[in-house]
Biopython code that builds the backbone (N, CA, C, O; Angstrom):
import numpy as np
from Bio.PDB.StructureBuilder import StructureBuilder

atoms = [
    (1, "MET", "N", (0.974, -1.271, 0.083)),
    (1, "MET", "CA", (-0.068, 0.120, -0.023)),
    (1, "MET", "C", (1.101, 1.403, 0.059)),
    (1, "MET", "O", (2.216, 1.476, 0.576)),
    (2, "ILE", "N", (0.433, 2.160, -0.556)),
    (2, "ILE", "CA", (1.145, 3.774, -0.827)),
    (2, "ILE", "C", (0.589, 4.451, 0.644)),
    (2, "ILE", "O", (-0.460, 4.414, 1.287)),
    (3, "GLY", "N", (2.055, 5.152, 0.797)),
    (3, "GLY", "CA", (1.605, 6.115, 1.780)),
    (3, "GLY", "C", (0.771, 7.384, 1.630)),
    (3, "GLY", "O", (0.482, 7.828, 0.519)),
    (4, "ALA", "N", (0.436, 7.892, 2.644)),
    (4, "ALA", "CA", (-0.441, 9.007, 1.863)),
    (4, "ALA", "C", (0.092, 9.856, 1.764)),
    (4, "ALA", "O", (-0.527, 10.496, 0.914)),
    (5, "GLY", "N", (1.317, 10.673, 2.207)),
    (5, "GLY", "CA", (1.966, 11.311, 1.564)),
    (5, "GLY", "C", (2.061, 11.424, -0.364)),
    (5, "GLY", "O", (1.889, 12.464, -0.999)),
    (6, "VAL", "N", (2.362, 10.106, -0.934)),
    (6, "VAL", "CA", (2.469, 9.820, -1.865)),
    (6, "VAL", "C", (1.258, 10.155, -2.743)),
    (6, "VAL", "O", (1.482, 10.615, -3.863)),
    (7, "ARG", "N", (0.154, 9.991, -2.389)),
    (7, "ARG", "CA", (-1.055, 10.462, -3.204)),
    (7, "ARG", "C", (-1.035, 11.661, -3.090)),
    (7, "ARG", "O", (-1.598, 11.919, -2.026)),
    (8, "ASP", "N", (-0.584, 12.905, -3.760)),
    (8, "ASP", "CA", (-0.669, 14.434, -3.407)),
    (8, "ASP", "C", (-1.169, 14.807, -4.802)),
    (8, "ASP", "O", (-0.980, 15.998, -5.047)),
    (9, "ARG", "N", (-1.699, 14.183, -5.690)),
    (9, "ARG", "CA", (-2.777, 14.678, -6.434)),
    (9, "ARG", "C", (-4.283, 14.356, -6.394)),
    (9, "ARG", "O", (-4.835, 13.404, -5.842)),
    (10, "ARG", "N", (-4.898, 15.505, -7.202)),
    (10, "ARG", "CA", (-6.248, 15.522, -6.638)),
    (10, "ARG", "C", (-6.826, 14.753, -8.589)),
    (10, "ARG", "O", (-6.248, 15.099, -9.620)),
    (11, "VAL", "N", (-7.658, 14.047, -8.563)),
    (11, "VAL", "CA", (-8.372, 13.861, -9.422)),
    (11, "VAL", "C", (-9.729, 13.744, -9.227)),
    (11, "VAL", "O", (-10.062, 13.709, -8.042)),
    (12, "THR", "N", (-10.716, 13.666, -10.142)),
    (12, "THR", "CA", (-12.045, 13.818, -10.198)),
    (12, "THR", "C", (-12.734, 12.391, -10.583)),
    (12, "THR", "O", (-11.963, 11.602, -11.130)),
    (13, "ILE", "N", (-13.629, 12.092, -10.446)),
    (13, "ILE", "CA", (-13.880, 10.678, -10.714)),
    (13, "ILE", "C", (-15.822, 10.693, -11.316)),
    (13, "ILE", "O", (-16.824, 10.405, -10.662)),
    (14, "GLN", "N", (-15.739, 10.993, -12.269)),
    (14, "GLN", "CA", (-17.107, 11.282, -13.551)),
    (14, "GLN", "C", (-17.887, 10.008, -13.960)),
    (14, "GLN", "O", (-17.281, 9.004, -14.337)),
    (15, "GLU", "N", (-18.974, 10.048, -13.898)),
    (15, "GLU", "CA", (-19.792, 8.934, -14.496)),
    (15, "GLU", "C", (-20.501, 9.349, -15.626)),
    (15, "GLU", "O", (-20.687, 10.562, -15.728)),
    (16, "LYS", "N", (-20.870, 8.729, -16.363)),
    (16, "LYS", "CA", (-22.223, 9.088, -17.512)),
    (16, "LYS", "C", (-23.426, 9.319, -17.137)),
    (16, "LYS", "O", (-23.933, 8.744, -16.174)),
    (17, "ALA", "N", (-24.031, 10.193, -17.859)),
    (17, "ALA", "CA", (-25.436, 10.466, -17.656)),
    (17, "ALA", "C", (-25.790, 10.371, -18.870)),
    (17, "ALA", "O", (-25.117, 9.794, -19.725)),
    (18, "VAL", "N", (-27.253, 11.114, -19.137)),
    (18, "VAL", "CA", (-27.880, 11.100, -20.585)),
    (18, "VAL", "C", (-29.165, 12.091, -19.757)),
    (18, "VAL", "O", (-29.941, 11.771, -18.856)),
    (19, "SER", "N", (-28.988, 13.391, -20.499)),
    (19, "SER", "CA", (-29.918, 14.532, -20.470)),
    (19, "SER", "C", (-31.147, 14.540, -21.726)),
    (19, "SER", "O", (-31.030, 14.398, -22.944)),
    (20, "THR", "N", (-32.011, 14.703, -21.110)),
    (20, "THR", "CA", (-33.098, 15.228, -22.121)),
    (20, "THR", "C", (-33.805, 16.145, -22.351)),
    (20, "THR", "O", (-34.573, 16.407, -21.425)),
    (21, "ASP", "N", (-33.875, 16.732, -23.169)),
    (21, "ASP", "CA", (-34.173, 18.107, -23.382)),
    (21, "ASP", "C", (-35.675, 18.377, -23.722)),
    (21, "ASP", "O", (-36.510, 17.518, -24.008)),
    (22, "THR", "N", (-35.889, 19.887, -23.628)),
    (22, "THR", "CA", (-37.685, 19.712, -23.807)),
    (22, "THR", "C", (-38.347, 19.022, -24.846)),
    (22, "THR", "O", (-39.546, 18.753, -24.779)),
    (23, "ILE", "N", (-37.404, 18.628, -26.099)),
    (23, "ILE", "CA", (-38.121, 18.317, -27.201)),
    (23, "ILE", "C", (-37.652, 16.632, -27.561)),
    (23, "ILE", "O", (-37.901, 16.082, -28.634)),
    (24, "GLY", "N", (-36.818, 15.892, -26.229)),
    (24, "GLY", "CA", (-36.785, 14.831, -26.158)),
    (24, "GLY", "C", (-35.442, 14.355, -26.996)),
    (24, "GLY", "O", (-35.254, 13.167, -27.257)),
    (25, "ASN", "N", (-34.398, 15.548, -27.448)),
    (25, "ASN", "CA", (-33.031, 14.714, -27.794)),
    (25, "ASN", "C", (-32.607, 14.346, -26.360)),
    (25, "ASN", "O", (-32.983, 14.704, -25.245)),
    (26, "GLN", "N", (-31.648, 13.463, -26.839)),
    (26, "GLN", "CA", (-30.808, 12.982, -25.283)),
    (26, "GLN", "C", (-29.357, 13.480, -26.213)),
    (26, "GLN", "O", (-29.196, 13.615, -27.426)),
    (27, "THR", "N", (-28.216, 13.718, -24.779)),
    (27, "THR", "CA", (-27.054, 14.377, -25.092)),
    (27, "THR", "C", (-26.390, 13.504, -23.672)),
    (27, "THR", "O", (-26.867, 13.413, -22.541)),
    (28, "ASP", "N", (-25.562, 13.129, -24.041)),
    (28, "ASP", "CA", (-24.557, 12.447, -22.562)),
    (28, "ASP", "C", (-23.769, 13.195, -21.925)),
    (28, "ASP", "O", (-22.766, 13.769, -22.351)),
    (29, "LEU", "N", (-24.212, 13.200, -20.889)),
    (29, "LEU", "CA", (-22.651, 14.361, -20.032)),
    (29, "LEU", "C", (-22.419, 13.637, -18.611)),
    (29, "LEU", "O", (-23.110, 12.946, -17.862)),
    (30, "TRP", "N", (-20.933, 14.204, -18.611)),
    (30, "TRP", "CA", (-20.478, 13.535, -17.405)),
    (30, "TRP", "C", (-20.497, 14.201, -16.305)),
    (30, "TRP", "O", (-20.176, 15.375, -16.122)),
    (31, "VAL", "N", (-20.871, 13.449, -15.587)),
    (31, "VAL", "CA", (-21.361, 14.133, -13.812)),
    (31, "VAL", "C", (-20.341, 13.760, -12.904)),
    (31, "VAL", "O", (-19.847, 12.646, -13.077)),
    (32, "THR", "N", (-19.791, 14.681, -11.675)),
    (32, "THR", "CA", (-18.844, 14.241, -10.852)),
    (32, "THR", "C", (-19.428, 13.783, -9.949)),
    (32, "THR", "O", (-20.439, 14.265, -9.439)),
    (33, "ILE", "N", (-18.709, 12.505, -9.541)),
    (33, "ILE", "CA", (-19.226, 11.648, -8.212)),
    (33, "ILE", "C", (-18.232, 12.187, -7.066)),
    (33, "ILE", "O", (-18.758, 12.335, -5.963)),
    (34, "ALA", "N", (-17.140, 12.436, -7.159)),
    (34, "ALA", "CA", (-16.117, 12.410, -6.196)),
    (34, "ALA", "C", (-14.648, 12.791, -6.377)),
    (34, "ALA", "O", (-13.998, 11.967, -7.020)),
    (35, "THR", "N", (-13.981, 13.885, -5.936)),
    (35, "THR", "CA", (-12.520, 14.375, -5.809)),
    (35, "THR", "C", (-11.848, 13.812, -5.324)),
    (35, "THR", "O", (-12.145, 14.022, -4.148)),
    (36, "VAL", "N", (-10.791, 12.949, -5.330)),
    (36, "VAL", "CA", (-10.166, 11.879, -4.457)),
    (36, "VAL", "C", (-8.551, 12.544, -4.288)),
    (36, "VAL", "O", (-8.397, 13.681, -4.734)),
    (37, "TRP", "N", (-7.438, 11.897, -3.695)),
    (37, "TRP", "CA", (-6.353, 12.220, -3.734)),
    (37, "TRP", "C", (-5.901, 11.056, -4.239)),
    (37, "TRP", "O", (-6.377, 10.003, -3.813)),
    (38, "ALA", "N", (-5.024, 11.056, -5.117)),
    (38, "ALA", "CA", (-4.279, 10.178, -5.884)),
    (38, "ALA", "C", (-2.618, 10.009, -6.000)),
    (38, "ALA", "O", (-1.993, 11.063, -6.118)),
    (39, "ALA", "N", (-2.089, 9.140, -5.983)),
    (39, "ALA", "CA", (-0.525, 8.877, -6.547)),
    (39, "ALA", "C", (-0.688, 9.063, -8.713)),
    (39, "ALA", "O", (-1.183, 8.076, -9.258)),
    (40, "VAL", "N", (-0.479, 9.660, -9.181)),
    (40, "VAL", "CA", (-0.750, 9.479, -10.577)),
    (40, "VAL", "C", (1.022, 9.334, -11.015)),
    (40, "VAL", "O", (1.872, 10.043, -10.476)),
    (41, "SER", "N", (1.375, 8.203, -12.165)),
    (41, "SER", "CA", (2.584, 7.869, -12.785)),
    (41, "SER", "C", (2.410, 7.295, -14.164)),
    (41, "SER", "O", (1.914, 6.169, -14.224)),
    (42, "PRO", "N", (2.787, 7.976, -15.416)),
    (42, "PRO", "CA", (2.538, 7.637, -16.414)),
    (42, "PRO", "C", (3.471, 6.438, -16.703)),
    (42, "PRO", "O", (4.671, 6.471, -16.431)),
    (43, "LEU", "N", (2.962, 5.563, -17.169)),
    (43, "LEU", "CA", (3.622, 4.073, -17.250)),
    (43, "LEU", "C", (4.119, 3.860, -18.881)),
    (43, "LEU", "O", (4.859, 2.898, -19.088)),
    (44, "LYS", "N", (3.745, 4.706, -20.013)),
    (44, "LYS", "CA", (4.520, 4.074, -20.792)),
    (44, "LYS", "C", (3.556, 5.263, -22.499)),
    (44, "LYS", "O", (2.380, 5.598, -22.359)),
    (45, "GLY", "N", (3.986, 5.479, -23.224)),
    (45, "GLY", "CA", (3.496, 6.852, -24.212)),
    (45, "GLY", "C", (3.649, 5.869, -26.040)),
    (45, "GLY", "O", (4.380, 4.958, -26.429)),
    (46, "ARG", "N", (2.951, 6.384, -26.455)),
    (46, "ARG", "CA", (3.123, 6.028, -28.089)),
    (46, "ARG", "C", (2.233, 6.718, -28.974)),
    (46, "ARG", "O", (1.100, 7.072, -28.649)),
    (47, "GLU", "N", (2.797, 6.920, -30.181)),
    (47, "GLU", "CA", (2.177, 7.241, -31.241)),
    (47, "GLU", "C", (1.860, 6.179, -32.175)),
    (47, "GLU", "O", (2.500, 5.148, -32.385)),
    (48, "TYR", "N", (0.587, 6.650, -32.802)),
    (48, "TYR", "CA", (0.103, 5.729, -33.764)),
    (48, "TYR", "C", (-1.152, 6.464, -35.064)),
    (48, "TYR", "O", (-1.965, 7.376, -34.916)),
    (49, "TRP", "N", (-0.882, 5.715, -36.125)),
    (49, "TRP", "CA", (-1.657, 6.578, -36.982)),
    (49, "TRP", "C", (-3.208, 5.745, -37.087)),
    (49, "TRP", "O", (-3.406, 4.531, -37.111)),
    (50, "ALA", "N", (-3.957, 6.594, -37.126)),
    (50, "ALA", "CA", (-5.437, 6.187, -36.727)),
    (50, "ALA", "C", (-6.540, 7.142, -37.553)),
    (50, "ALA", "O", (-7.034, 8.078, -36.926)),
    (51, "ALA", "N", (-6.839, 6.979, -38.607)),
    (51, "ALA", "CA", (-7.785, 7.837, -39.291)),
    (51, "ALA", "C", (-6.798, 8.807, -40.157)),
    (51, "ALA", "O", (-7.040, 9.914, -40.638)),
    (52, "ARG", "N", (-5.902, 8.219, -40.187)),
    (52, "ARG", "CA", (-5.075, 9.664, -41.016)),
    (52, "ARG", "C", (-4.691, 10.576, -40.009)),
    (52, "ARG", "O", (-3.943, 11.490, -40.357)),
    (53, "GLN", "N", (-5.059, 10.511, -38.804)),
    (53, "GLN", "CA", (-3.907, 11.514, -38.177)),
    (53, "GLN", "C", (-3.325, 10.673, -36.907)),
    (53, "GLN", "O", (-3.648, 9.612, -36.373)),
    (54, "VAL", "N", (-2.294, 11.669, -36.672)),
    (54, "VAL", "CA", (-1.183, 10.853, -35.651)),
    (54, "VAL", "C", (-2.264, 10.708, -34.133)),
    (54, "VAL", "O", (-3.304, 11.366, -34.109)),
    (55, "ASN", "N", (-2.116, 10.347, -33.658)),
    (55, "ASN", "CA", (-2.612, 10.232, -32.363)),
    (55, "ASN", "C", (-1.305, 10.071, -31.201)),
    (55, "ASN", "O", (-0.344, 9.495, -31.710)),
    (56, "ALA", "N", (-1.143, 10.369, -30.112)),
    (56, "ALA", "CA", (-0.442, 10.153, -28.876)),
    (56, "ALA", "C", (-1.065, 9.126, -27.544)),
    (56, "ALA", "O", (-2.059, 9.624, -27.018)),
    (57, "GLU", "N", (-0.853, 8.487, -27.258)),
    (57, "GLU", "CA", (-1.377, 7.638, -26.177)),
    (57, "GLU", "C", (-0.680, 7.668, -24.935)),
    (57, "GLU", "O", (0.544, 7.751, -25.041)),
    (58, "THR", "N", (-1.154, 7.622, -23.777)),
    (58, "THR", "CA", (-0.553, 7.389, -23.152)),
    (58, "THR", "C", (-1.072, 6.657, -21.885)),
    (58, "THR", "O", (-2.186, 6.963, -21.458)),
    (59, "THR", "N", (-0.234, 5.587, -21.178)),
    (59, "THR", "CA", (-1.067, 4.480, -20.159)),
    (59, "THR", "C", (-0.347, 5.158, -18.864)),
    (59, "THR", "O", (0.876, 5.238, -18.750)),
    (60, "ILE", "N", (-1.352, 5.667, -17.835)),
    (60, "ILE", "CA", (-1.274, 6.139, -16.571)),
    (60, "ILE", "C", (-1.859, 5.451, -15.877)),
    (60, "ILE", "O", (-3.001, 5.041, -16.084)),
    (61, "LYS", "N", (-0.908, 5.121, -14.581)),
    (61, "LYS", "CA", (-1.516, 4.597, -13.284)),
    (61, "LYS", "C", (-2.054, 5.656, -12.138)),
    (61, "LYS", "O", (-1.316, 6.601, -11.860)),
    (62, "VAL", "N", (-3.040, 5.551, -11.615)),
    (62, "VAL", "CA", (-3.726, 6.406, -10.952)),
    (62, "VAL", "C", (-4.082, 5.246, -9.409)),
    (62, "VAL", "O", (-4.715, 4.213, -9.629)),
    (63, "THR", "N", (-3.671, 5.521, -8.136)),
    (63, "THR", "CA", (-3.607, 4.961, -7.418)),
    (63, "THR", "C", (-4.520, 5.865, -5.893)),
    (63, "THR", "O", (-4.126, 6.953, -5.474)),
    (64, "ILE", "N", (-5.454, 5.284, -5.429)),
    (64, "ILE", "CA", (-6.394, 6.109, -4.901)),
    (64, "ILE", "C", (-6.942, 5.050, -3.737)),
    (64, "ILE", "O", (-6.869, 3.853, -4.017)),
    (65, "LEU", "N", (-7.399, 5.374, -2.655)),
    (65, "LEU", "CA", (-7.921, 4.770, -1.279)),
    (65, "LEU", "C", (-8.912, 4.142, -2.043)),
    (65, "LEU", "O", (-9.112, 4.540, -3.191)),
    (66, "TYR", "N", (-9.670, 3.064, -1.494)),
    (66, "TYR", "CA", (-10.636, 2.086, -1.886)),
    (66, "TYR", "C", (-11.605, 2.638, -1.898)),
    (66, "TYR", "O", (-11.950, 3.026, -0.782)),
    (67, "ARG", "N", (-12.606, 3.001, -3.120)),
    (67, "ARG", "CA", (-13.393, 3.475, -2.701)),
    (67, "ARG", "C", (-14.817, 2.474, -3.838)),
    (67, "ARG", "O", (-14.836, 2.335, -5.061)),
    (68, "ARG", "N", (-15.587, 2.080, -3.025)),
    (68, "ARG", "CA", (-16.726, 0.942, -3.599)),
    (68, "ARG", "C", (-17.254, 1.712, -5.127)),
    (68, "ARG", "O", (-17.401, 2.925, -5.277)),
    (69, "GLY", "N", (-17.432, 0.878, -5.948)),
    (69, "GLY", "CA", (-18.293, 1.468, -6.964)),
    (69, "GLY", "C", (-17.728, 1.754, -8.073)),
    (69, "GLY", "O", (-18.385, 1.651, -9.109)),
    (70, "VAL", "N", (-16.440, 2.161, -8.107)),
    (70, "VAL", "CA", (-15.686, 2.898, -9.223)),
    (70, "VAL", "C", (-15.449, 1.365, -10.126)),
    (70, "VAL", "O", (-15.095, 0.283, -9.659)),
    (71, "THR", "N", (-15.826, 1.762, -11.770)),
    (71, "THR", "CA", (-15.649, 0.900, -13.036)),
    (71, "THR", "C", (-15.380, 1.275, -13.630)),
    (71, "THR", "O", (-15.085, 2.457, -13.452)),
    (72, "PRO", "N", (-15.197, 0.686, -14.942)),
    (72, "PRO", "CA", (-14.270, 1.174, -16.098)),
    (72, "PRO", "C", (-15.664, 2.008, -16.800)),
    (72, "PRO", "O", (-15.486, 2.734, -17.778)),
    (73, "GLU", "N", (-16.760, 1.863, -16.324)),
    (73, "GLU", "CA", (-17.671, 2.746, -17.198)),
    (73, "GLU", "C", (-17.338, 4.266, -16.626)),
    (73, "GLU", "O", (-17.814, 5.188, -17.289)),
    (74, "HIS", "N", (-16.713, 4.538, -15.682)),
    (74, "HIS", "CA", (-16.225, 5.895, -15.371)),
    (74, "HIS", "C", (-14.920, 6.414, -15.605)),
    (74, "HIS", "O", (-13.885, 5.749, -15.587)),
    (75, "ARG", "N", (-14.999, 7.391, -15.782)),
    (75, "ARG", "CA", (-13.588, 8.159, -16.238)),
    (75, "ARG", "C", (-13.418, 9.275, -15.090)),
    (75, "ARG", "O", (-14.209, 9.735, -14.266)),
    (76, "LEU", "N", (-11.799, 9.571, -15.429)),
    (76, "LEU", "CA", (-10.770, 10.395, -14.137)),
    (76, "LEU", "C", (-10.611, 11.760, -14.454)),
    (76, "LEU", "O", (-9.498, 11.676, -14.973)),
    (77, "LEU", "N", (-10.883, 12.872, -14.520)),
    (77, "LEU", "CA", (-10.495, 14.207, -15.044)),
    (77, "LEU", "C", (-9.334, 14.523, -13.723)),
    (77, "LEU", "O", (-9.577, 14.640, -12.522)),
    (78, "TYR", "N", (-7.724, 14.623, -14.604)),
    (78, "TYR", "CA", (-6.640, 15.198, -13.847)),
    (78, "TYR", "C", (-6.256, 16.369, -14.533)),
    (78, "TYR", "O", (-5.724, 16.303, -15.641)),
    (79, "GLY", "N", (-6.496, 17.479, -13.935)),
    (79, "GLY", "CA", (-6.055, 18.667, -14.483)),
    (79, "GLY", "C", (-7.280, 18.926, -15.467)),
    (79, "GLY", "O", (-8.489, 18.854, -15.250)),
    (80, "SER", "N", (-6.636, 19.222, -16.517)),
    (80, "SER", "CA", (-7.575, 19.127, -18.129)),
    (80, "SER", "C", (-7.333, 17.858, -18.740)),
    (80, "SER", "O", (-7.468, 17.845, -19.964)),
    (81, "ARG", "N", (-7.001, 16.774, -18.175)),
    (81, "ARG", "CA", (-6.660, 15.850, -18.793)),
    (81, "ARG", "C", (-7.983, 14.842, -18.800)),
    (81, "ARG", "O", (-8.683, 14.743, -17.792)),
    (82, "VAL", "N", (-8.238, 14.180, -19.888)),
    (82, "VAL", "CA", (-9.498, 13.015, -19.144)),
    (82, "VAL", "C", (-8.728, 11.637, -19.696)),
    (82, "VAL", "O", (-8.311, 11.417, -20.833)),
    (83, "LEU", "N", (-8.680, 10.773, -18.495)),
    (83, "LEU", "CA", (-8.402, 9.534, -18.604)),
    (83, "LEU", "C", (-9.550, 8.534, -18.753)),
    (83, "LEU", "O", (-10.586, 8.627, -18.093)),
    (84, "GLU", "N", (-9.350, 7.713, -19.522)),
    (84, "GLU", "CA", (-10.269, 6.576, -19.767)),
    (84, "GLU", "C", (-9.743, 5.606, -18.843)),
    (84, "GLU", "O", (-8.550, 5.318, -18.753)),
    (85, "ILE", "N", (-10.939, 4.975, -17.969)),
    (85, "ILE", "CA", (-10.363, 3.644, -17.083)),
    (85, "ILE", "C", (-10.435, 2.273, -17.627)),
    (85, "ILE", "O", (-11.478, 1.647, -17.818)),
    (86, "LEU", "N", (-9.321, 1.894, -17.841)),
    (86, "LEU", "CA", (-9.390, 0.355, -18.578)),
    (86, "LEU", "C", (-9.185, -0.615, -17.700)),
    (86, "LEU", "O", (-9.565, -1.751, -17.982)),
    (87, "GLU", "N", (-8.630, -0.383, -16.632)),
    (87, "GLU", "CA", (-8.336, -1.837, -15.317)),
    (87, "GLU", "C", (-8.471, -1.497, -14.313)),
    (87, "GLU", "O", (-8.238, -0.309, -14.089)),
    (88, "ILE", "N", (-8.894, -2.335, -13.262)),
    (88, "ILE", "CA", (-9.063, -1.641, -11.966)),
    (88, "ILE", "C", (-8.446, -2.824, -11.175)),
    (88, "ILE", "O", (-8.715, -3.960, -11.568)),
    (89, "ILE", "N", (-7.573, -2.645, -10.005)),
    (89, "ILE", "CA", (-6.877, -3.845, -9.235)),
    (89, "ILE", "C", (-7.443, -2.684, -7.644)),
    (89, "ILE", "O", (-7.313, -1.543, -7.200)),
    (90, "ASN", "N", (-8.209, -4.244, -7.291)),
    (90, "ASN", "CA", (-8.130, -4.074, -5.631)),
    (90, "ASN", "C", (-6.679, -4.611, -4.886)),
    (90, "ASN", "O", (-6.544, -5.820, -4.695)),
    (91, "THR", "N", (-5.782, -3.812, -4.544)),
    (91, "THR", "CA", (-4.464, -4.197, -4.213)),
    (91, "THR", "C", (-4.726, -5.198, -2.877)),
    (91, "THR", "O", (-5.139, -5.007, -1.733)),
    (92, "ASN", "N", (-4.392, -6.038, -3.429)),
    (92, "ASN", "CA", (-4.228, -7.571, -2.793)),
    (92, "ASN", "C", (-5.789, -7.944, -1.681)),
    (92, "ASN", "O", (-5.910, -8.421, -0.553)),
    (93, "GLU", "N", (-6.623, -7.508, -2.564)),
    (93, "GLU", "CA", (-7.612, -7.826, -2.255)),
    (93, "GLU", "C", (-8.296, -7.611, -0.787)),
    (93, "GLU", "O", (-9.027, -8.440, -0.246)),
    (94, "ARG", "N", (-7.911, -6.302, -0.224)),
    (94, "ARG", "CA", (-8.146, -5.519, 1.046)),
    (94, "ARG", "C", (-9.014, -4.622, 1.316)),
    (94, "ARG", "O", (-9.434, -4.329, 2.435)),
    (95, "ASN", "N", (-9.340, -4.111, 0.190)),
    (95, "ASN", "CA", (-10.272, -3.099, -0.002)),
    (95, "ASN", "C", (-9.773, -1.671, 0.921)),
    (95, "ASN", "O", (-10.436, -0.879, 1.591)),
    (96, "GLU", "N", (-8.531, -1.740, 0.664)),
    (96, "GLU", "CA", (-7.628, -0.527, 0.975)),
    (96, "GLU", "C", (-6.834, 0.331, -0.091)),
    (96, "GLU", "O", (-6.124, 1.229, 0.363)),
    (97, "GLU", "N", (-6.867, 0.198, -1.093)),
    (97, "GLU", "CA", (-6.278, 1.095, -2.340)),
    (97, "GLU", "C", (-6.690, 0.240, -3.643)),
    (97, "GLU", "O", (-6.619, -0.988, -3.666)),
    (98, "LEU", "N", (-7.168, 1.100, -4.825)),
    (98, "LEU", "CA", (-7.303, 0.677, -5.693)),
    (98, "LEU", "C", (-6.428, 1.280, -6.730)),
    (98, "LEU", "O", (-6.213, 2.489, -6.649)),
    (99, "VAL", "N", (-5.771, 0.432, -7.924)),
    (99, "VAL", "CA", (-4.831, 0.578, -9.062)),
    (99, "VAL", "C", (-5.759, 1.124, -10.239)),
    (99, "VAL", "O", (-6.732, 0.422, -10.516)),
    (100, "LEU", "N", (-5.631, 1.902, -10.717)),
    (100, "LEU", "CA", (-6.842, 2.332, -11.890)),
    (100, "LEU", "C", (-5.649, 2.502, -12.958)),
    (100, "LEU", "O", (-4.733, 3.305, -12.782)),
    (101, "LEU", "N", (-5.757, 1.636, -14.122)),
    (101, "LEU", "CA", (-4.605, 1.760, -15.177)),
    (101, "LEU", "C", (-5.605, 2.432, -15.938)),
    (101, "LEU", "O", (-6.768, 2.041, -16.039)),
    (102, "CYS", "N", (-5.057, 3.598, -16.550)),
    (102, "CYS", "CA", (-6.197, 4.168, -17.804)),
    (102, "CYS", "C", (-5.654, 5.166, -18.757)),
    (102, "CYS", "O", (-4.591, 5.766, -18.592)),
    (103, "LYS", "N", (-6.324, 5.280, -19.599)),
    (103, "LYS", "CA", (-5.628, 5.692, -21.082)),
    (103, "LYS", "C", (-5.849, 7.037, -21.375)),
    (103, "LYS", "O", (-6.984, 7.341, -21.007)),
    (104, "GLU", "N", (-5.184, 8.083, -21.938)),
    (104, "GLU", "CA", (-4.898, 9.311, -22.097)),
    (104, "GLU", "C", (-5.145, 9.141, -23.746)),
    (104, "GLU", "O", (-4.371, 8.435, -24.392)),
    (105, "VAL", "N", (-6.088, 9.718, -24.288)),
    (105, "VAL", "CA", (-5.664, 9.441, -26.014)),
    (105, "VAL", "C", (-5.862, 11.280, -26.243)),
    (105, "VAL", "O", (-6.921, 11.860, -26.003)),
    (106, "VAL", "N", (-4.645, 11.944, -26.730)),
    (106, "VAL", "CA", (-5.009, 13.041, -27.601)),
    (106, "VAL", "C", (-4.844, 12.861, -29.203)),
    (106, "VAL", "O", (-4.264, 12.023, -29.893)),
    (107, "SER", "N", (-5.569, 13.957, -29.477)),
    (107, "SER", "CA", (-5.492, 13.590, -31.054)),
    (107, "SER", "C", (-4.773, 15.004, -31.342)),
    (107, "SER", "O", (-4.446, 15.308, -32.489)),
]
sb = StructureBuilder()
sb.init_structure("model")
sb.init_model(0)
sb.init_chain("A")
sb.init_seg("    ")
for serial, (resi, resn, name, xyz) in enumerate(atoms, 1):
    if name == "N":
        sb.init_residue(resn, " ", resi, " ")
    sb.init_atom(name, np.array(xyz, "f"), 0.0, 1.0, " ", f" {name:<3s}", serial, name[0])
structure = sb.get_structure()
């Protein structure tokens, strides 16, 4: 388990919601469910071609205190960056901390 002093970054956990306007049009939006302290560390980066554009992809490890209900359907905001949660690891299955393996894609 990581010591509390290492979790020195703030990340916001968001979940997707659907909003319907007065004429029935639906729009996806992201709603904040929590802002938590985290340890954030990039693991690798790569560039690749997709749809004739160069994209940069960075895999980032985010460690937070255990929080029930966090799933890959959520996303994280880290400053102005959006991180898609790819994998969630409950360290030692002790419900003490979660390691979130995330992807940031910048086009």
